[in-house]
C-alpha angles and dihedrals in degrees: 000000000000091000090048090050091051090049090057093050129080139180118342095006092053090048092053093049092047092048091047093050092049093050092045089050092048096049112112104179135038090247089057093047090049092054089047089051091049091048094052108032105013123120095269096039128125091251095056088047090058091046090056094046088051091053091049092049090049089052091053091048091052090050091051091047089053091052090051093049090051094051090047092052089050091053089051092047092051093045089053091049093049091047092061 
């Protein structure tokens, strides 16, 4: 499964995965492992920042789709009024 995950990632995402895996592997104590966990999946981690950015991007996409829908509806209404 890990190899399949690596195949689907590129660039910065792959670098972060490889770095995280190396740091996890190199951890020799529970304290070190906990620091690695916080670094990679903690509240202020790169991953959580990416998740927030994705949520913001999707919100913008939904807003754009709503505008498109409204414009399409306006065209349909105008077409119907011209057809009468």
